[in-house]
N, CA, C and O atoms as a GROMACS GRO file, in nm:
protein
  628
    1MET      N    1  -0.117   1.888  -0.996
    1MET     CA    2  -0.077   1.800  -0.894
    1MET      C    3  -0.172   1.700  -0.864
    1MET      O    4  -0.289   1.734  -0.848
    2LEU      N    5  -0.133   1.568  -0.851
    2LEU     CA    6  -0.212   1.473  -0.798
    2LEU      C    7  -0.196   1.458  -0.645
    2LEU      O    8  -0.083   1.445  -0.599
    3SER      N    9  -0.304   1.459  -0.565
    3SER     CA   10  -0.308   1.447  -0.425
    3SER      C   11  -0.364   1.313  -0.393
    3SER      O   12  -0.472   1.273  -0.436
    4PHE      N   13  -0.281   1.241  -0.312
    4PHE     CA   14  -0.314   1.113  -0.272
    4PHE      C   15  -0.303   1.089  -0.128
    4PHE      O   16  -0.193   1.108  -0.077
    5VAL      N   17  -0.397   1.051  -0.055
    5VAL     CA   18  -0.383   1.031   0.101
    5VAL      C   19  -0.403   0.894   0.123
    5VAL      O   20  -0.494   0.826   0.075
    6LEU      N   21  -0.311   0.854   0.201
    6LEU     CA   22  -0.313   0.716   0.253
    6LEU      C   23  -0.314   0.711   0.409
    6LEU      O   24  -0.229   0.770   0.476
    7ARG      N   25  -0.408   0.643   0.460
    7ARG     CA   26  -0.430   0.647   0.616
    7ARG      C   27  -0.400   0.507   0.653
    7ARG      O   28  -0.453   0.410   0.598
    8ARG      N   29  -0.313   0.499   0.750
    8ARG     CA   30  -0.283   0.376   0.824
    8ARG      C   31  -0.293   0.395   0.962
    8ARG      O   32  -0.254   0.501   1.011
    9GLY      N   33  -0.344   0.301   1.033
    9GLY     CA   34  -0.376   0.313   1.172
    9GLY      C   35  -0.336   0.176   1.245
    9GLY      O   36  -0.351   0.066   1.191
   10ALA      N   37  -0.288   0.194   1.363
   10ALA     CA   38  -0.249   0.075   1.441
   10ALA      C   39  -0.244   0.116   1.590
   10ALA      O   40  -0.209   0.229   1.623
   11THR      N   41  -0.279   0.022   1.676
   11THR     CA   42  -0.276   0.030   1.807
   11THR      C   43  -0.193  -0.090   1.864
   11THR      O   44  -0.223  -0.208   1.847
   12PRO      N   45  -0.090  -0.047   1.931
   12PRO     CA   46   0.000  -0.151   1.989
   12PRO      C   47  -0.068  -0.193   2.110
   12PRO      O   48  -0.132  -0.118   2.183
   13MET      N   49  -0.046  -0.347   2.132
   13MET     CA   50  -0.091  -0.404   2.263
   13MET      C   51   0.034  -0.414   2.348
   13MET      O   52   0.141  -0.457   2.305
   14LEU      N   53   0.016  -0.371   2.474
   14LEU     CA   54   0.111  -0.375   2.573
   14LEU      C   55   0.094  -0.483   2.663
   14LEU      O   56  -0.012  -0.491   2.725
   15ARG      N   57   0.192  -0.576   2.680
   15ARG     CA   58   0.189  -0.690   2.784
   15ARG      C   59   0.309  -0.682   2.877
   15ARG      O   60   0.419  -0.711   2.830
   16THR      N   61   0.298  -0.650   2.988
   16THR     CA   62   0.394  -0.622   3.080
   16THR      C   63   0.467  -0.750   3.117
   16THR      O   64   0.407  -0.845   3.167
   17GLY      N   65   0.595  -0.752   3.092
   17GLY     CA   66   0.677  -0.873   3.132
   17GLY      C   67   0.682  -0.990   3.028
   17GLY      O   68   0.758  -1.085   3.046
   18LEU      N   69   0.600  -0.980   2.919
   18LEU     CA   70   0.607  -1.086   2.821
   18LEU      C   71   0.662  -1.035   2.692
   18LEU      O   72   0.648  -0.919   2.655
   19ALA      N   73   0.722  -1.125   2.626
   19ALA     CA   74   0.780  -1.103   2.489
   19ALA      C   75   0.674  -1.130   2.379
   19ALA      O   76   0.609  -1.234   2.384
   20SER      N   77   0.658  -1.049   2.290
   20SER     CA   78   0.568  -1.078   2.178
   20SER      C   79   0.619  -1.041   2.043
   20SER      O   80   0.689  -0.940   2.034
   21ARG      N   81   0.593  -1.109   1.943
   21ARG     CA   82   0.632  -1.074   1.814
   21ARG      C   83   0.521  -1.082   1.710
   21ARG      O   84   0.451  -1.183   1.698
   22ARG      N   85   0.508  -0.981   1.643
   22ARG     CA   86   0.408  -0.977   1.537
   22ARG      C   87   0.480  -0.967   1.414
   22ARG      O   88   0.568  -0.882   1.401
   23THR      N   89   0.447  -1.053   1.317
   23THR     CA   90   0.530  -1.052   1.195
   23THR      C   91   0.434  -1.055   1.081
   23THR      O   92   0.354  -1.148   1.081
   24LEU      N   93   0.429  -0.974   0.990
   24LEU     CA   94   0.337  -0.979   0.870
   24LEU      C   95   0.413  -1.039   0.755
   24LEU      O   96   0.348  -1.077   0.657
   25MET      N   97   0.554  -1.052   0.756
   25MET     CA   98   0.624  -1.116   0.669
   25MET      C   99   0.773  -1.151   0.720
   25MET      O  100   0.810  -1.108   0.830
   26SER      N  101   0.855  -1.226   0.641
   26SER     CA  102   0.981  -1.271   0.697
   26SER      C  103   1.073  -1.211   0.605
   26SER      O  104   1.038  -1.207   0.487
   27LEU      N  105   1.201  -1.158   0.642
   27LEU     CA  106   1.312  -1.128   0.559
   27LEU      C  107   1.384  -1.233   0.512
   27LEU      O  108   1.426  -1.319   0.589
   28GLU      N  109   1.410  -1.237   0.364
   28GLU     CA  110   1.490  -1.352   0.320
   28GLU      C  111   1.634  -1.330   0.352
   28GLU      O  112   1.709  -1.425   0.368
   29ASN      N  113   1.677  -1.193   0.365
   29ASN     CA  114   1.807  -1.163   0.412
   29ASN      C  115   1.810  -1.023   0.458
   29ASN      O  116   1.714  -0.953   0.427
   30THR      N  117   1.906  -0.972   0.529
   30THR     CA  118   1.916  -0.838   0.591
   30THR      C  119   2.037  -0.772   0.526
   30THR      O  120   2.154  -0.812   0.533
   31LYS      N  121   1.985  -0.655   0.456
   31LYS     CA  122   2.096  -0.573   0.390
   31LYS      C  123   2.153  -0.466   0.474
   31LYS      O  124   2.268  -0.428   0.457
   32TYR      N  125   2.074  -0.415   0.568
   32TYR     CA  126   2.111  -0.314   0.661
   32TYR      C  127   2.023  -0.307   0.783
   32TYR      O  128   1.901  -0.314   0.773
   33THR      N  129   2.086  -0.291   0.905
   33THR     CA  130   2.007  -0.273   1.026
   33THR      C  131   2.056  -0.144   1.084
   33THR      O  132   2.176  -0.117   1.097
   34ALA      N  133   1.954  -0.064   1.118
   34ALA     CA  134   1.977   0.067   1.182
   34ALA      C  135   1.943   0.037   1.342
   34ALA      O  136   1.849  -0.032   1.384
   35ARG      N  137   2.033   0.098   1.411
   35ARG     CA  138   2.019   0.082   1.566
   35ARG      C  139   2.011   0.222   1.636
   35ARG      O  140   2.084   0.315   1.601
   36ALA      N  141   1.935   0.229   1.721
   36ALA     CA  142   1.926   0.349   1.814
   36ALA      C  143   1.894   0.321   1.939
   36ALA      O  144   1.833   0.218   1.967
   37THR      N  145   1.934   0.416   2.035
   37THR     CA  146   1.914   0.388   2.170
   37THR      C  147   1.853   0.530   2.225
   37THR      O  148   1.906   0.639   2.206
   38ALA      N  149   1.719   0.507   2.305
   38ALA     CA  150   1.674   0.619   2.363
   38ALA      C  151   1.697   0.615   2.516
   38ALA      O  152   1.681   0.508   2.575
   39SER      N  153   1.737   0.734   2.586
   39SER     CA  154   1.768   0.737   2.717
   39SER      C  155   1.716   0.850   2.784
   39SER      O  156   1.663   0.935   2.713
   40GLY      N  157   1.721   0.870   2.916
   40GLY     CA  158   1.660   0.981   2.967
   40GLY      C  159   1.509   0.961   3.024
   40GLY      O  160   1.477   0.860   3.087
   41GLN      N  161   1.423   1.062   2.996
   41GLN     CA  162   1.292   1.046   3.042
   41GLN      C  163   1.195   1.027   2.925
   41GLN      O  164   1.095   1.096   2.906
   42GLY      N  165   1.234   0.927   2.850
   42GLY     CA  166   1.140   0.896   2.727
   42GLY      C  167   1.130   1.004   2.634
   42GLY      O  168   1.224   1.037   2.562
   43ARG      N  169   1.017   1.061   2.632
   43ARG     CA  170   0.983   1.178   2.538
   43ARG      C  171   1.059   1.296   2.564
   43ARG      O  172   1.069   1.389   2.484
   44ASN      N  173   1.118   1.292   2.691
   44ASN     CA  174   1.204   1.427   2.737
   44ASN      C  175   1.351   1.371   2.752
   44ASN      O  176   1.413   1.404   2.854
   45GLY      N  177   1.404   1.298   2.669
   45GLY     CA  178   1.542   1.235   2.682
   45GLY      C  179   1.629   1.261   2.559
   45GLY      O  180   1.622   1.370   2.500
   46THR      N  181   1.704   1.170   2.521
   46THR     CA  182   1.771   1.170   2.402
   46THR      C  183   1.758   1.041   2.323
   46THR      O  184   1.721   0.936   2.376
   47VAL      N  185   1.790   1.053   2.189
   47VAL     CA  186   1.789   0.938   2.116
   47VAL      C  187   1.917   0.950   2.023
   47VAL      O  188   1.954   1.056   1.973
   48LYS      N  189   1.980   0.825   2.006
   48LYS     CA  190   2.096   0.838   1.935
   48LYS      C  191   2.119   0.706   1.853
   48LYS      O  192   2.109   0.593   1.900
   49SER      N  193   2.152   0.736   1.725
   49SER     CA  194   2.179   0.618   1.635
   49SER      C  195   2.320   0.580   1.660
   49SER      O  196   2.409   0.660   1.689
   50THR      N  197   2.336   0.446   1.646
   50THR     CA  198   2.473   0.390   1.676
   50THR      C  199   2.546   0.331   1.558
   50THR      O  200   2.627   0.238   1.562
   51ASP      N  201   2.501   0.405   1.442
   51ASP     CA  202   2.561   0.350   1.314
   51ASP      C  203   2.664   0.457   1.289
   51ASP      O  204   2.690   0.545   1.371
   52GLU      N  205   2.725   0.442   1.161
   52GLU     CA  206   2.838   0.532   1.121
   52GLU      C  207   2.804   0.684   1.124
   52GLU      O  208   2.894   0.766   1.142
   53ALA      N  209   2.677   0.721   1.108
   53ALA     CA  210   2.652   0.870   1.099
   53ALA      C  211   2.637   0.918   1.236
   53ALA      O  212   2.645   1.039   1.255
   54GLY      N  213   2.617   0.841   1.334
   54GLY     CA  214   2.600   0.894   1.462
   54GLY      C  215   2.517   1.013   1.499
   54GLY      O  216   2.559   1.105   1.569
   55LEU      N  217   2.392   1.007   1.444
   55LEU     CA  218   2.289   1.122   1.478
   55LEU      C  219   2.234   1.104   1.625
   55LEU      O  220   2.190   0.998   1.669
   56GLU      N  221   2.242   1.220   1.693
   56GLU     CA  222   2.182   1.230   1.833
   56GLU      C  223   2.092   1.344   1.827
   56GLU      O  224   2.114   1.450   1.768
   57LEU      N  225   1.992   1.314   1.893
   57LEU     CA  226   1.884   1.429   1.908
   57LEU      C  227   1.821   1.431   2.046
   57LEU      O  228   1.801   1.332   2.117
   58HIS      N  229   1.791   1.562   2.076
   58HIS     CA  230   1.727   1.593   2.209
   58HIS      C  231   1.581   1.577   2.186
   58HIS      O  232   1.525   1.640   2.096
   59LEU      N  233   1.517   1.492   2.268
   59LEU     CA  234   1.367   1.475   2.258
   59LEU      C  235   1.299   1.556   2.350
   59LEU      O  236   1.345   1.576   2.463
   60ALA      N  237   1.183   1.610   2.310
   60ALA     CA  238   1.107   1.691   2.395
   60ALA      C  239   0.957   1.664   2.359
   60ALA      O  240   0.925   1.640   2.243
   61MET      N  241   0.865   1.670   2.463
   61MET     CA  242   0.731   1.662   2.452
   61MET      C  243   0.674   1.789   2.371
   61MET      O  244   0.701   1.904   2.406
   62PRO      N  245   0.596   1.760   2.263
   62PRO     CA  246   0.538   1.873   2.196
   62PRO      C  247   0.453   1.957   2.267
   62PRO      O  248   0.385   1.904   2.355
   63LYS      N  249   0.443   2.093   2.244
   63LYS     CA  250   0.348   2.166   2.308
   63LYS      C  251   0.210   2.123   2.316
   63LYS      O  252   0.144   2.141   2.418
   64ALA      N  253   0.161   2.062   2.202
   64ALA     CA  254   0.030   1.997   2.186
   64ALA      C  255   0.003   1.900   2.298
   64ALA      O  256  -0.110   1.876   2.342
   65LEU      N  257   0.106   1.848   2.338
   65LEU     CA  258   0.089   1.742   2.447
   65LEU      C  259   0.128   1.786   2.588
   65LEU      O  260   0.151   1.699   2.673
   66GLY      N  261   0.138   1.923   2.619
   66GLY     CA  262   0.182   1.984   2.729
   66GLY      C  263   0.325   2.002   2.764
   66GLY      O  264   0.361   2.032   2.878
   67GLY      N  265   0.406   1.982   2.665
   67GLY     CA  266   0.565   1.991   2.677
   67GLY      C  267   0.603   2.129   2.641
   67GLY      O  268   0.516   2.212   2.614
   68LYS      N  269   0.732   2.158   2.640
   68LYS     CA  270   0.792   2.273   2.599
   68LYS      C  271   0.812   2.287   2.445
   68LYS      O  272   0.822   2.399   2.395
   69GLY      N  273   0.816   2.184   2.376
   69GLY     CA  274   0.835   2.189   2.234
   69GLY      C  275   0.974   2.214   2.190
   69GLY      O  276   0.998   2.238   2.071
   70ASP      N  277   1.060   2.210   2.271
   70ASP     CA  278   1.208   2.255   2.257
   70ASP      C  279   1.291   2.137   2.204
   70ASP      O  280   1.411   2.134   2.232
   71GLY      N  281   1.239   2.046   2.135
   71GLY     CA  282   1.321   1.937   2.082
   71GLY      C  283   1.251   1.868   1.976
   71GLY      O  284   1.150   1.920   1.928
   72GLN      N  285   1.300   1.745   1.929
   72GLN     CA  286   1.234   1.660   1.841
   72GLN      C  287   1.145   1.558   1.918
   72GLN      O  288   1.166   1.527   2.035
   73ASN      N  289   1.040   1.508   1.839
   73ASN     CA  290   0.966   1.395   1.908
   73ASN      C  291   0.952   1.276   1.815
   73ASN      O  292   0.965   1.288   1.694
   74PRO      N  293   0.926   1.166   1.874
   74PRO     CA  294   0.927   1.045   1.781
   74PRO      C  295   0.816   1.040   1.659
   74PRO      O  296   0.829   0.968   1.561
   75GLU      N  297   0.724   1.115   1.678
   75GLU     CA  298   0.627   1.117   1.560
   75GLU      C  299   0.690   1.200   1.440
   75GLU      O  300   0.660   1.174   1.324
   76GLN      N  301   0.774   1.298   1.471
   76GLN     CA  302   0.844   1.377   1.376
   76GLN      C  303   0.940   1.278   1.300
   76GLN      O  304   0.950   1.278   1.177
   77LEU      N  305   1.003   1.202   1.376
   77LEU     CA  306   1.099   1.108   1.324
   77LEU      C  307   1.034   1.005   1.235
   77LEU      O  308   1.082   0.980   1.124
   78LEU      N  309   0.928   0.944   1.280
   78LEU     CA  310   0.849   0.847   1.206
   78LEU      C  311   0.793   0.920   1.078
   78LEU      O  312   0.792   0.856   0.973
   79ALA      N  313   0.752   1.039   1.078
   79ALA     CA  314   0.692   1.096   0.949
   79ALA      C  315   0.826   1.130   0.852
   79ALA      O  316   0.815   1.117   0.730
   80MET      N  317   0.931   1.167   0.904
   80MET     CA  318   1.045   1.184   0.811
   80MET      C  319   1.087   1.051   0.748
   80MET      O  320   1.112   1.045   0.628
   81GLY      N  321   1.095   0.940   0.833
   81GLY     CA  322   1.141   0.824   0.772
   81GLY      C  323   1.031   0.757   0.680
   81GLY      O  324   1.064   0.701   0.576
   82TYR      N  325   0.900   0.765   0.720
   82TYR     CA  326   0.805   0.717   0.638
   82TYR      C  327   0.804   0.788   0.499
   82TYR      O  328   0.792   0.720   0.397
   83SER      N  329   0.815   0.911   0.494
   83SER     CA  330   0.799   0.986   0.379
   83SER      C  331   0.925   0.958   0.274
   83SER      O  332   0.915   0.958   0.152
   84ALA      N  333   1.036   0.935   0.346
   84ALA     CA  334   1.165   0.912   0.268
   84ALA      C  335   1.149   0.768   0.210
   84ALA      O  336   1.176   0.746   0.092
   85CYS      N  337   1.104   0.668   0.294
   85CYS     CA  338   1.096   0.527   0.242
   85CYS      C  339   0.984   0.528   0.132
   85CYS      O  340   1.006   0.463   0.030
   86PHE      N  341   0.878   0.589   0.143
   86PHE     CA  342   0.770   0.591   0.038
   86PHE      C  343   0.825   0.651  -0.092
   86PHE      O  344   0.807   0.592  -0.198
   87LEU      N  345   0.885   0.756  -0.084
   87LEU     CA  346   0.956   0.828  -0.193
   87LEU      C  347   1.053   0.737  -0.266
   87LEU      O  348   1.058   0.733  -0.389
   88GLY      N  349   1.129   0.666  -0.189
   88GLY     CA  350   1.227   0.558  -0.237
   88GLY      C  351   1.155   0.447  -0.321
   88GLY      O  352   1.195   0.403  -0.429
   89ALA      N  353   1.050   0.410  -0.257
   89ALA     CA  354   0.984   0.287  -0.307
   89ALA      C  355   0.904   0.336  -0.437
   89ALA      O  356   0.894   0.258  -0.531
   90MET      N  357   0.851   0.451  -0.445
   90MET     CA  358   0.782   0.508  -0.567
   90MET      C  359   0.884   0.525  -0.680
   90MET      O  360   0.859   0.492  -0.796
   91GLN      N  361   1.005   0.582  -0.638
   91GLN     CA  362   1.096   0.579  -0.755
   91GLN      C  363   1.163   0.464  -0.796
   91GLN      O  364   1.224   0.458  -0.903
   92MET      N  365   1.153   0.363  -0.709
   92MET     CA  366   1.203   0.221  -0.761
   92MET      C  367   1.098   0.167  -0.845
   92MET      O  368   1.131   0.108  -0.948
   93VAL      N  369   0.972   0.179  -0.812
   93VAL     CA  370   0.864   0.122  -0.916
   93VAL      C  371   0.871   0.202  -1.032
   93VAL      O  372   0.852   0.142  -1.138
   94ALA      N  373   0.896   0.327  -1.038
   94ALA     CA  374   0.908   0.409  -1.157
   94ALA      C  375   1.021   0.350  -1.240
   94ALA      O  376   0.998   0.331  -1.359
   95GLY      N  377   1.142   0.318  -1.189
   95GLY     CA  378   1.242   0.265  -1.265
   95GLY      C  379   1.205   0.134  -1.320
   95GLY      O  380   1.231   0.102  -1.436
   96GLN      N  381   1.140   0.054  -1.230
   96GLN     CA  382   1.106  -0.085  -1.302
   96GLN      C  383   1.004  -0.069  -1.406
   96GLN      O  384   1.001  -0.154  -1.496
   97GLN      N  385   0.918   0.032  -1.407
   97GLN     CA  386   0.828   0.043  -1.513
   97GLN      C  387   0.879   0.131  -1.627
   97GLN      O  388   0.802   0.162  -1.718
   98GLY      N  389   1.001   0.170  -1.627
   98GLY     CA  390   1.049   0.242  -1.727
   98GLY      C  391   1.008   0.398  -1.723
   98GLY      O  392   1.017   0.465  -1.826
   99LYS      N  393   0.968   0.448  -1.619
   99LYS     CA  394   0.897   0.582  -1.605
   99LYS      C  395   0.970   0.661  -1.508
   99LYS      O  396   0.904   0.728  -1.428
  100THR      N  397   1.110   0.661  -1.502
  100THR     CA  398   1.197   0.725  -1.407
  100THR      C  399   1.167   0.872  -1.400
  100THR      O  400   1.155   0.924  -1.289
  101ASP      N  401   1.151   0.953  -1.524
  101ASP     CA  402   1.120   1.074  -1.526
  101ASP      C  403   0.982   1.124  -1.450
  101ASP      O  404   0.961   1.237  -1.404
  102ALA      N  405   0.898   1.017  -1.450
  102ALA     CA  406   0.763   1.053  -1.394
  102ALA      C  407   0.771   1.072  -1.236
  102ALA      O  408   0.679   1.126  -1.175
  103ALA      N  409   0.876   1.030  -1.180
  103ALA     CA  410   0.879   1.045  -1.021
  103ALA      C  411   1.012   1.128  -0.989
  103ALA      O  412   1.048   1.137  -0.871
  104ARG      N  413   1.083   1.187  -1.086
  104ARG     CA  414   1.200   1.260  -1.059
  104ARG      C  415   1.192   1.361  -0.963
  104ARG      O  416   1.278   1.372  -0.876
  105ASN      N  417   1.082   1.448  -0.972
  105ASN     CA  418   1.048   1.562  -0.900
  105ASN      C  419   0.948   1.542  -0.796
  105ASN      O  420   0.885   1.640  -0.755
  106ALA      N  421   0.928   1.424  -0.748
  106ALA     CA  422   0.823   1.385  -0.656
  106ALA      C  423   0.862   1.444  -0.515
  106ALA      O  424   0.979   1.465  -0.484
  107LYS      N  425   0.761   1.466  -0.438
  107LYS     CA  426   0.768   1.506  -0.305
  107LYS      C  427   0.684   1.422  -0.231
  107LYS      O  428   0.575   1.403  -0.283
  108VAL      N  429   0.708   1.360  -0.114
  108VAL     CA  430   0.612   1.289  -0.027
  108VAL      C  431   0.606   1.365   0.105
  108VAL      O  432   0.706   1.384   0.174
  109HIS      N  433   0.483   1.407   0.138
  109HIS     CA  434   0.452   1.460   0.262
  109HIS      C  435   0.393   1.366   0.351
  109HIS      O  436   0.304   1.294   0.306
  110ALA      N  437   0.429   1.354   0.478
  110ALA     CA  438   0.382   1.260   0.563
  110ALA      C  439   0.331   1.317   0.694
  110ALA      O  440   0.400   1.403   0.751
  111GLN      N  441   0.215   1.277   0.749
  111GLN     CA  442   0.160   1.336   0.882
  111GLN      C  443   0.140   1.217   0.964
  111GLN      O  444   0.064   1.127   0.927
  112VAL      N  445   0.215   1.210   1.087
  112VAL     CA  446   0.190   1.104   1.180
  112VAL      C  447   0.094   1.168   1.288
  112VAL      O  448   0.125   1.272   1.346
  113HIS      N  449  -0.019   1.103   1.313
  113HIS     CA  450  -0.108   1.148   1.418
  113HIS      C  451  -0.097   1.058   1.540
  113HIS      O  452  -0.089   0.935   1.532
  114LEU      N  453  -0.097   1.118   1.638
  114LEU     CA  454  -0.111   1.030   1.780
  114LEU      C  455  -0.220   1.067   1.855
  114LEU      O  456  -0.238   1.185   1.886
  115GLY      N  457  -0.304   0.967   1.890
  115GLY     CA  458  -0.420   0.994   1.970
  115GLY      C  459  -0.483   0.858   2.023
  115GLY      O  460  -0.427   0.751   2.001
  116LYS      N  461  -0.595   0.866   2.089
  116LYS     CA  462  -0.672   0.754   2.142
  116LYS      C  463  -0.743   0.693   2.032
  116LYS      O  464  -0.800   0.763   1.948
  117PRO      N  465  -0.743   0.564   2.028
  117PRO     CA  466  -0.822   0.476   1.925
  117PRO      C  467  -0.965   0.477   1.976
  117PRO      O  468  -0.993   0.482   2.096
  118LYS      N  469  -1.053   0.472   1.880
  118LYS     CA  470  -1.194   0.440   1.923
  118LYS      C  471  -1.208   0.311   1.982
  118LYS      O  472  -1.152   0.216   1.926
  119ASP      N  473  -1.280   0.293   2.094
  119ASP     CA  474  -1.321   0.157   2.136
  119ASP      C  475  -1.217   0.076   2.168
  119ASP      O  476  -1.233  -0.046   2.165
  120MET      N  477  -1.099   0.130   2.202
  120MET     CA  478  -0.979   0.058   2.242
  120MET      C  479  -0.900   0.128   2.346
  120MET      O  480  -0.907   0.250   2.357
  121LYS      N  481  -0.822   0.050   2.427
  121LYS     CA  482  -0.738   0.123   2.533
  121LYS      C  483  -0.597   0.143   2.456
  121LYS      O  484  -0.562   0.091   2.350
  122GLY      N  485  -0.536   0.218   2.524
  122GLY     CA  486  -0.373   0.256   2.477
  122GLY      C  487  -0.392   0.387   2.386
  122GLY      O  488  -0.485   0.467   2.400
  123PHE      N  489  -0.298   0.396   2.298
  123PHE     CA  490  -0.288   0.496   2.195
  123PHE      C  491  -0.283   0.440   2.047
  123PHE      O  492  -0.259   0.322   2.022
  124GLY      N  493  -0.305   0.531   1.957
  124GLY     CA  494  -0.304   0.496   1.834
  124GLY      C  495  -0.221   0.573   1.742
  124GLY      O  496  -0.197   0.690   1.773
  125LEU      N  497  -0.175   0.526   1.633
  125LEU     CA  498  -0.099   0.611   1.535
  125LEU      C  499  -0.168   0.602   1.397
  125LEU      O  500  -0.209   0.494   1.355
  126ALA      N  501  -0.181   0.713   1.329
  126ALA     CA  502  -0.236   0.715   1.195
  126ALA      C  503  -0.134   0.790   1.113
  126ALA      O  504  -0.072   0.885   1.161
  127VAL      N  505  -0.116   0.748   0.988
  127VAL     CA  506  -0.020   0.811   0.886
  127VAL      C  507  -0.103   0.864   0.779
  127VAL      O  508  -0.193   0.796   0.730
  128ASP      N  509  -0.076   0.992   0.735
  128ASP     CA  510  -0.136   1.024   0.605
  128ASP      C  511  -0.016   1.067   0.517
  128ASP      O  512   0.082   1.131   0.555
  129ILE      N  513  -0.040   1.023   0.395
  129ILE     CA  514   0.065   1.063   0.296
  129ILE      C  515   0.014   1.125   0.177
  129ILE      O  516  -0.084   1.080   0.119
  130GLN      N  517   0.083   1.238   0.134
  130GLN     CA  518   0.034   1.309   0.021
  130GLN      C  519   0.151   1.320  -0.075
  130GLN      O  520   0.256   1.371  -0.035
  131VAL      N  521   0.138   1.276  -0.199
  131VAL     CA  522   0.229   1.275  -0.300
  131VAL      C  523   0.222   1.392  -0.393
  131VAL      O  524   0.114   1.414  -0.446
  132GLU      N  525   0.320   1.466  -0.417
  132GLU     CA  526   0.324   1.591  -0.502
  132GLU      C  527   0.423   1.555  -0.620
  132GLU      O  528   0.522   1.484  -0.606
  133GLY      N  529   0.383   1.610  -0.730
  133GLY     CA  530   0.462   1.606  -0.840
  133GLY      C  531   0.469   1.485  -0.919
  133GLY      O  532   0.562   1.469  -0.998
  134VAL      N  533   0.375   1.397  -0.901
  134VAL     CA  534   0.360   1.253  -0.977
  134VAL      C  535   0.198   1.268  -1.028
  134VAL      O  536   0.106   1.296  -0.952
  135ASP      N  537   0.187   1.246  -1.150
  135ASP     CA  538   0.059   1.245  -1.214
  135ASP      C  539   0.025   1.105  -1.257
  135ASP      O  540  -0.059   1.090  -1.345
  136ASP      N  541   0.084   1.000  -1.201
  136ASP     CA  542   0.068   0.860  -1.243
  136ASP      C  543   0.028   0.776  -1.121
  136ASP      O  544   0.110   0.726  -1.044
  137GLN      N  545  -0.104   0.766  -1.111
  137GLN     CA  546  -0.172   0.697  -0.990
  137GLN      C  547  -0.101   0.549  -0.982
  137GLN      O  548  -0.081   0.499  -0.872
  138ALA      N  549  -0.069   0.490  -1.086
  138ALA     CA  550  -0.023   0.355  -1.080
  138ALA      C  551   0.120   0.362  -1.017
  138ALA      O  552   0.152   0.264  -0.949
  139LEU      N  553   0.202   0.456  -1.028
  139LEU     CA  554   0.330   0.456  -0.955
  139LEU      C  555   0.303   0.481  -0.795
  139LEU      O  556   0.377   0.427  -0.713
  140ILE      N  557   0.212   0.551  -0.761
  140ILE     CA  558   0.181   0.582  -0.638
  140ILE      C  559   0.127   0.443  -0.571
  140ILE      O  560   0.173   0.400  -0.465
  141ASP      N  561   0.034   0.382  -0.638
  141ASP     CA  562  -0.027   0.259  -0.577
  141ASP      C  563   0.083   0.147  -0.580
  141ASP      O  564   0.084   0.060  -0.493
  142GLY      N  565   0.170   0.151  -0.675
  142GLY     CA  566   0.288   0.058  -0.674
  142GLY      C  567   0.370   0.051  -0.559
  142GLY      O  568   0.409  -0.052  -0.506
  143ALA      N  569   0.397   0.189  -0.519
  143ALA     CA  570   0.485   0.217  -0.414
  143ALA      C  571   0.442   0.162  -0.273
  143ALA      O  572   0.517   0.142  -0.178
  144HIS      N  573   0.298   0.142  -0.279
  144HIS     CA  574   0.245   0.095  -0.159
  144HIS      C  575   0.200  -0.058  -0.166
  144HIS      O  576   0.142  -0.116  -0.074
  145ALA      N  577   0.235  -0.113  -0.281
  145ALA     CA  578   0.189  -0.260  -0.301
  145ALA      C  579   0.269  -0.356  -0.201
  145ALA      O  580   0.384  -0.330  -0.165
  146PRO      N  581   0.206  -0.458  -0.163
  146PRO     CA  582   0.259  -0.535  -0.059
  146PRO      C  583   0.397  -0.597  -0.098
  146PRO      O  584   0.475  -0.635  -0.011
  147TRP      N  585   0.425  -0.605  -0.224
  147TRP     CA  586   0.556  -0.671  -0.260
  147TRP      C  587   0.671  -0.573  -0.247
  147TRP      O  588   0.788  -0.610  -0.240
  148VAL      N  589   0.632  -0.443  -0.244
  148VAL     CA  590   0.738  -0.340  -0.227
  148VAL      C  591   0.744  -0.285  -0.079
  148VAL      O  592   0.855  -0.258  -0.034
  149CYS      N  593   0.650  -0.270  -0.014
  149CYS     CA  594   0.655  -0.220   0.128
  149CYS      C  595   0.592  -0.316   0.217
  149CYS      O  596   0.471  -0.317   0.241
  150LYS      N  597   0.687  -0.407   0.273
  150LYS     CA  598   0.643  -0.501   0.389
  150LYS      C  599   0.698  -0.470   0.508
  150LYS      O  600   0.810  -0.420   0.512
  151TRP      N  601   0.628  -0.496   0.620
  151TRP     CA  602   0.666  -0.464   0.753
  151TRP      C  603   0.699  -0.584   0.825
  151TRP      O  604   0.630  -0.686   0.811
  152ASP      N  605   0.790  -0.581   0.896
  152ASP     CA  606   0.840  -0.688   0.982
  152ASP      C  607   0.850  -0.628   1.126
  152ASP      O  608   0.954  -0.572   1.160
  153HIS      N  609   0.745  -0.638   1.209
  153HIS     CA  610   0.737  -0.568   1.340
  153HIS      C  611   0.768  -0.656   1.457
  153HIS      O  612   0.705  -0.759   1.482
  154ARG      N  613   0.870  -0.610   1.530
  154ARG     CA  614   0.898  -0.706   1.648
  154ARG      C  615   0.878  -0.617   1.782
  154ARG      O  616   0.921  -0.502   1.785
  155GLN      N  617   0.822  -0.667   1.875
  155GLN     CA  618   0.805  -0.594   1.995
  155GLN      C  619   0.859  -0.675   2.110
  155GLN      O  620   0.825  -0.793   2.121
  156ARG      N  621   0.948  -0.615   2.204
  156ARG     CA  622   0.991  -0.707   2.307
  156ARG      C  623   0.964  -0.613   2.434
  156ARG      O  624   1.007  -0.497   2.433
  157PHE      N  625   0.896  -0.661   2.537
  157PHE     CA  626   0.855  -0.577   2.659
  157PHE      C  627   0.938  -0.656   2.775
  157PHE      O  628   0.931  -0.618   2.892
   0.00000   0.00000   0.00000
């Protein structure tokens, strides 16, 4: 088993009353847009997708942050989405390189860490990725290449 850990960290800047947009790339076109609405008391409320699947989850602060831990939390949802997207990107790269079998049994484990960043205000997120079932480092690297995974991040406050 090849173990690969990728660590990404980011700290959002909060500007009350201002609209900001940080873009690392632009989309040529949009093939799908997921929509969700959070309501209630933030981390102790609900979140619901408004697309055809209609997923609705009860959110709860994790025990590690002083909550009851009786529901899901945003970090869990981010870890699930990130691992699924990374797996899809890796399998796409494998197909492009004619190595479909090399990623067929792959599993991607993601950990999303929430904490205070060093020497900065606010909060930070870090993501650790571990790939299981792939022995080809080029496929893993290719899944994270800038031309495969680009991020268009918009913030509105």
